[in-house]
C-alpha positions, -999 to 999 in steps of 0.1 A, spaced: -2 -1 4 26 24 7 43 21 -25 15 25 -43 6 60 -23 45 68 -30 48 55 -67 13 80 -72 35 112 -55 63 110 -73 37 102 -103 25 139 -97 57 155 -88 71 142 -128 38 156 -142 44 189 -121 81 186 -136 76 182 -163 47 209 -170 56 232 -154 84 238 -175 72 235 -205 49 266 -193 86 275 -184 103 278 -213 77 285 -235 71 320 -214 107 327 -220 99 323 -255 70 339 -258 78 374 -237 117 374 -254 96 378 -282 75 404 -272 108 429 -254 121 420 -287 93 432 -303 93 463 -277 126 468 -291 115 467 -328 88 496 -319 116 516 -300 138 513 -326 116 520 -355 108 548 -336 68 540 -334 43 567 -330 24 549 -314 49 531 -288 65 561 -282 46 590 -289 35 618 -268 6 608 -249 15 568 -249 39 561 -219 10 546 -202 14 516 -224 52 527 -230 53 514 -188 21 483 -198 36 466 -222 72 464 -206 59 457 -175 35 428 -193 75 418 -209 96 421 -172 66 403 -156 67 375 -179 101 371 -178 103 367 -146 77 346 -141 85 322 -165 114 321 -144 93 309 -110 78 288 -130 113 267 -143 119 266 -105 87 254 -92 97 221 -116 135 228 -103 122 221 -62 94 195 -78 123 174 -91 146 178 -61 128 171 -28 96 142 -33 85 146 -2 72 178 -4 31 167 -1 18 162 -35 -16 179 -31 4 212 -16 26 205 -50 -6 205 -71 -20 230 -53 7 252 -61 11 244 -91 -28 259 -104 -23 289 -86 8 301 -98 -4 288 -136 -34 316 -129 -6 343 -118 16 334 -145 -14 337 -172 -30 368 -148 3 389 -139 18 402 -175 -14 394 -189 -27 422 -166 -4 446 -180 -6 434 -218 -43 444 -219 -42 475 -194 -20 491 -222 -37 482 -256 -63 513 -252 -55 540 -224 -73 568 -211 -40 594 -210 -17 585 -176 -46 559 -172 -45 522 -183 -73 498 -194 -95 482 -171 -80 450 -181 -50 464 -155 -71 451 -126 -61 410 -130 -26 424 -119 -35 425 -84 -59 394 -88 -28 377 -100 -4 388 -72 -26 376 -50 -22 341 -64 14 339 -68 16 350 -29 -3 322 -20 11 299 -43 47 313 -28 33 305 5 26 267 2 52 261 -19 72 276 12 50 261 37 54 223 29 89 232 24 85 241 61 70 211 72 96 186 51 121 205 73 102 196 100 98 160 94 136 153 87 145 165 119 124 146 143 
């Protein structure tokens, strides 16, 4: 019975490792491409990007790029955590995985949507996705941290 539980836990960990590696590397490619596109807009002096009154758009899209790159690296780090610590509770990792994936979409997506249409110095309503994503990210980080602390306490006793 114990071997069956351990095998299921190992399968969950492997599935999470593969999924988050895939998401992380696809995200890095996607957001690096967005960064290159932004550099192109800058290099060609695009009025829709650099023009007076478009500072908010430029900021929102730069934040989308930067947060996308950062969260892609977090995805890869999460996959490494899953791979390197097989004693982490698989239920907690599955929860953290879902939260992290939602945050990965909401944070850069909110910045990207916020910059599509701007109202003077204000981004569009899409930017409201960012605080929700930030809360989900914090919850995911707390879940992983909690799991790591629980495993550490178990090993010490």
